[in-house]
PAFI-720806 format. One line per 8 residues: number of its first residue (from 0); their letters; for each residue x, y, z of C-alpha. Coordinates in steps of 0.1 Angstrom, whole numbers, plus 5000, padded with zeros to 4 digits. Layout:
NUM	A	X:Y:Z; ...
This chain:
0	MRRTLIVC	7692:9479:5561; 7679:9464:5593; 7703:9452:5620; 7689:9422:5639; 7702:9406:5672; 7688:9371:5680; 7693:9360:5716; 7691:9322:5722
8	HDPPFPPT	7698:9298:5750; 7719:9273:5731; 7744:9281:5704; 7724:9281:5672; 7754:9275:5649; 7762:9250:5638; 7725:9239:5643; 7719:9205:5658
16	SGGDLRNF	7684:9205:5672; 7650:9217:5660; 7652:9249:5680; 7687:9256:5666; 7675:9251:5631; 7646:9275:5636; 7669:9302:5651; 7695:9298:5624
24	GNAMAAAA	7669:9297:5597; 7654:9330:5609; 7689:9344:5610; 7695:9334:5574; 7662:9351:5564; 7669:9382:5584; 7703:9385:5568; 7686:9393:5536
32	FGPVCLAS	7677:9427:5551; 7709:9436:5570; 7736:9423:5594; 7726:9397:5620; 7742:9387:5653; 7733:9354:5670; 7741:9354:5707; 7738:9324:5730
40	LAPRIGEA	7737:9321:5768; 7754:9287:5767; 7790:9286:5756; 7799:9277:5721; 7819:9246:5712; 7844:9252:5684; 7850:9283:5663; 7827:9276:5632
48	HPAGVDIR	7811:9307:5617; 7784:9309:5590; 7800:9314:5555; 7787:9336:5528; 7763:9356:5549; 7766:9386:5572; 7759:9367:5604; 7780:9371:5635
56	VAQLTNLS	7780:9346:5664; 7787:9354:5700; 7785:9337:5734; 7775:9354:5766; 7790:9330:5791; 7819:9307:5795; 7823:9274:5814; 7840:9290:5844
64	ERRAPSLG	7809:9311:5851; 7785:9283:5858; 7782:9293:5895; 7782:9331:5889; 7753:9350:5905; 7722:9350:5884; 7696:9375:5874; 7666:9370:5898
72	WRRMKGES	7667:9341:5921; 7631:9330:5916; 7624:9312:5884; 7595:9293:5869; 7600:9257:5859; 7617:9259:5825; 7630:9294:5828; 7667:9296:5820
80	RIALPALA	7692:9307:5846; 7708:9339:5834; 7742:9347:5849; 7749:9383:5857; 7781:9383:5836; 7759:9371:5806; 7736:9401:5811; 7765:9425:5813
88	RLKALVQD	7780:9410:5781; 7746:9412:5763; 7743:9449:5772; 7778:9455:5759; 7770:9436:5727; 7739:9457:5721; 7760:9489:5725; 7785:9475:5700
96	FQPDTIIV	7762:9460:5675; 7735:9486:5676; 7706:9464:5665; 7673:9479:5652; 7655:9447:5664; 7662:9423:5692; 7646:9388:5690; 7645:9368:5722
104	EGIALFKL	7640:9330:5719; 7611:9317:5739; 7596:9324:5773; 7625:9306:5790; 7645:9338:5785; 7617:9359:5800; 7640:9377:5825; 7659:9393:5796
112	LAPLRPMA	7629:9411:5783; 7627:9439:5809; 7664:9447:5808; 7664:9447:5770; 7632:9468:5766; 7649:9502:5769; 7678:9491:5747; 7658:9481:5717
120	RQLILDMH	7638:9501:5692; 7619:9468:5685; 7617:9439:5709; 7603:9406:5696; 7595:9373:5715; 7598:9343:5693; 7576:9316:5708; 7587:9282:5695
128	NVESDLAD	7557:9268:5714; 7529:9282:5735; 7546:9265:5764; 7517:9268:5789; 7494:9251:5765; 7519:9224:5757; 7525:9218:5794; 7487:9211:5798
136	QLPRKKRW	7489:9185:5770; 7517:9165:5786; 7515:9139:5814; 7517:9159:5847; 7538:9133:5865; 7566:9132:5839; 7598:9148:5852; 7609:9158:5817
144	RPFSSGVR	7580:9182:5812; 7600:9213:5803; 7574:9238:5816; 7545:9238:5839; 7511:9254:5830; 7521:9280:5857; 7542:9297:5831; 7511:9312:5816
152	PLERRAAA	7514:9344:5837; 7549:9349:5822; 7535:9347:5787; 7509:9373:5796; 7535:9396:5811; 7558:9391:5781; 7531:9403:5758; 7529:9435:5777
160	IVDRIWIC	7567:9441:5774; 7575:9433:5737; 7565:9450:5705; 7557:9418:5686; 7553:9381:5691; 7563:9354:5666; 7545:9321:5666; 7551:9289:5644
168	SQLDRERL	7516:9281:5633; 7480:9295:5630; 7470:9269:5657; 7495:9285:5681; 7481:9319:5673; 7447:9307:5683; 7460:9292:5715; 7478:9324:5724
176	AAFVRPAI	7447:9345:5717; 7427:9323:5741; 7445:9339:5771; 7465:9368:5758; 7449:9396:5739; 7478:9421:5734; 7473:9451:5712; 7505:9441:5694
184	PVDLVPNG	7511:9421:5662; 7513:9384:5665; 7531:9372:5634; 7531:9338:5619; 7567:9329:5611; 7567:9292:5603; 7596:9268:5606; 7615:9265:5574
192	IPRADLMP	7631:9236:5556; 7663:9230:5575; 7696:9235:5556; 7676:9243:5525; 7707:9256:5508; 7722:9221:5509; 7691:9203:5495; 7684:9195:5458
200	RTLPPQPA	7660:9219:5442; 7645:9192:5420; 7628:9161:5433; 7655:9135:5441; 7650:9100:5426; 7634:9074:5448; 7659:9049:5464; 7662:9016:5446
208	ISDSFPVI	7645:8986:5460; 7672:8964:5475; 7675:8937:5501; 7662:8961:5527; 7628:8974:5516; 7614:8996:5528; 7640:9016:5547; 7620:9035:5573
216	LYVGHLGY	7638:9066:5588; 7631:9084:5621; 7652:9114:5629; 7649:9134:5661; 7666:9143:5694; 7668:9108:5709; 7673:9121:5744; 7639:9139:5744
224	APNIDAAE	7612:9118:5760; 7585:9122:5733; 7610:9111:5707; 7621:9081:5728; 7584:9071:5731; 7580:9074:5693; 7611:9054:5687; 7599:9026:5710
232	RLALAVLP	7565:9027:5694; 7581:9023:5659; 7605:8996:5668; 7583:8975:5691; 7548:8979:5676; 7548:8994:5640; 7579:8977:5625; 7568:8942:5634
240	RVRQALPT	7535:8948:5618; 7551:8961:5586; 7575:8931:5585; 7546:8907:5585; 7539:8919:5550; 7574:8931:5540; 7599:8909:5559; 7630:8929:5547
248	AKLVLAGR	7617:8962:5562; 7644:8981:5581; 7641:9009:5607; 7668:9035:5610; 7668:9057:5641; 7690:9087:5639; 7696:9116:5662; 7716:9133:5689
256	SPRPPVRA	7722:9120:5725; 7703:9087:5723; 7693:9075:5758; 7698:9038:5769; 7662:9028:5759; 7670:9039:5723; 7703:9021:5723; 7685:8990:5734
264	LARLDGVS	7662:8992:5704; 7692:8989:5681; 7697:8953:5693; 7664:8943:5678; 7662:8926:5644; 7658:8951:5616; 7666:8982:5637; 7698:9003:5635
272	LVEDPDDT	7709:9035:5653; 7729:9064:5638; 7741:9084:5667; 7747:9122:5663; 7748:9123:5625; 7768:9151:5611; 7747:9151:5579; 7712:9136:5574
280	RPLLSAAH	7713:9138:5536; 7727:9103:5531; 7700:9090:5554; 7673:9108:5536; 7686:9097:5502; 7684:9060:5513; 7650:9062:5530; 7618:9050:5513
288	LTIVPLAM	7596:9066:5539; 7595:9081:5573; 7570:9072:5600; 7565:9098:5628; 7543:9083:5656; 7545:9112:5681; 7519:9108:5708; 7529:9137:5730
296	GGGTRIKV	7551:9167:5730; 7555:9199:5709; 7585:9208:5689; 7592:9224:5656; 7581:9196:5632; 7615:9200:5615; 7618:9163:5609; 7586:9163:5588
304	LEAMAWGV	7596:9193:5567; 7631:9179:5561; 7617:9146:5548; 7591:9162:5526; 7617:9186:5511; 7637:9155:5501; 7607:9138:5486; 7605:9111:5514
312	PVIATPLA	7569:9102:5520; 7557:9109:5555; 7533:9087:5575; 7525:9103:5609; 7501:9109:5637; 7481:9141:5635; 7501:9155:5664; 7533:9150:5645
320	VEGLGLID	7522:9174:5617; 7501:9197:5639; 7501:9233:5627; 7517:9226:5593; 7484:9226:5574; 7493:9195:5554; 7466:9177:5534; 7459:9142:5545
328	SEEVLLSE	7462:9115:5517; 7478:9141:5494; 7509:9155:5511; 7510:9131:5541; 7493:9100:5554; 7478:9103:5589; 7466:9079:5616; 7467:9075:5653
336	SNDDLARL	7469:9037:5657; 7499:9014:5653; 7479:8991:5631; 7469:9018:5608; 7504:9034:5606; 7518:9000:5596; 7489:8993:5572; 7495:9027:5555
344	AVELCLDR	7532:9020:5551; 7526:8986:5536; 7499:8998:5512; 7521:9027:5501; 7551:9004:5494; 7530:8981:5473; 7516:9009:5452; 7544:9026:5433
352	ARMDSLRA	7521:9051:5415; 7507:9063:5448; 7541:9066:5463; 7554:9086:5434; 7523:9109:5437; 7528:9114:5474; 7565:9121:5470; 7559:9148:5444
360	RAYDGAWS	7530:9165:5463; 7550:9165:5496; 7580:9179:5479; 7561:9207:5461; 7541:9215:5493; 7573:9218:5514; 7591:9241:5491; 7562:9263:5482
368	RFGPEPIR	7552:9269:5518; 7583:9264:5539; 7612:9271:5515; 7636:9300:5518; 7614:9325:5498; 7582:9321:5519; 7602:9321:5551; 7621:9353:5541
376	DAVRHGLG	7587:9369:5533; 7574:9358:5568; 7605:9372:5585; 7603:9405:5566; 7567:9409:5577; 7576:9398:5613; 7603:9425:5614; 7577:9451:5604
384	LDGTGR	7595:9459:5571; 7563:9459:5552; 7548:9487:5573; 7531:9466:5601; 7539:9479:5635; 7527:9486:5670
C-alpha cells in the first residue's frame, strides 16, 4: 500500500479544467495502490467527494485568508501566492495523513518544495508543461502569458530538490533535458482520457445526418486566450469555408468562463455557445467531428483525447496534438492553414468510409494508449513501485 498526497493550486474535484482532469486522473490511478489525499490551495466550492474510491479531498485556505501573510514575498511571474496559514495546514495534513509520496502540481508551487522536502520520503514535481519553454513560444507582449522564460532557474532548482519529475510527453522530456540534467528519474505520465469511467467502452454510433450537418464541436476553457483565438479562427475563418460546401454546418463552442469575444461569436449564423457545461457527453454524442485550430499555448490536450475516446474524428493543427504521438491521416487529420482545415472537414464528411475508419482508429488509439490501464501503469512506474528510484 502506498499513501499519496497530491498538492494542487485549484480544487481538483469535481474537475472542470484540463489541469483538474489531469490531477484527478492521476489520483484515480494512484488510488489503485493505496489511499490518496487531494489538497488544494484555493478553497473548495461545495462538499462533493469522489465516490467508490479511497480519495480524500482537503482545502488549505478559506476565503477569509486572502490577505494573510504569504510564504516568501518575492515571486516569479506565474508563481502561486502561498498563504502562511495554508503552509501550516499542509504540514498538519502531512502529519495526519502520513503520505509515502507527495506530488506537487507544477512549478507555480515551487515555494512548497523546500518545506515539504524533509516531510516526504518521496517528493515528486508533476510538470503539466515545461513552463519556461512554453513561455518562449508565446507572444512576449501578451498579458495573459502565465509564465516568463525567467522561470527556468526555478525549474533547475526544483530538479535539485525533488526525487522525481513527471512530464506529459516525450517531447517535454526532451525539452527538459535541454537545460536540466538531474540525476533523478524523469517519468512520462501522459494525460489520460477524462472521466473514462463514464464513457462507453465500445465505439459509439456516429450521429445521424440531420438538418445540421456536420456538427463541429470545440471544447475548452473559453476564458483562456489561446482557446479564444482558436474559437475566433473556427467561427470567422474555418466555418464559413466549410459552409460553402456544406451549408448546414454548425459550430458548437462549449466551455467554462467564456469571455465577451466568445459570446459575440455565438451571434453569428451557425454558431452556438454552451456555457459551463456540466457534462460534455451529450455534446460529444451529437458531434460529427471536432476541429482544434490552436496556434499558440500549451495545455493538456484533454479535448483531443476526450473526442477520440468518444469516436469523434479530430482535425487539428500539429500544435493541438503535440506530444500525443498521433498518426496523421490514420488517427487524426492535421494542417496549419484555415483553408486546409476546412477542406479536410468537407472531404471527411463526404467520404463515409473514411470517416468510419478514422473514428475507429482514433477510438482504439485513445483507449490503448491513454485509457485507465496504461495511465495506471505509468503512475505505478512514476511512483517507483516497479523498483525505479533515485
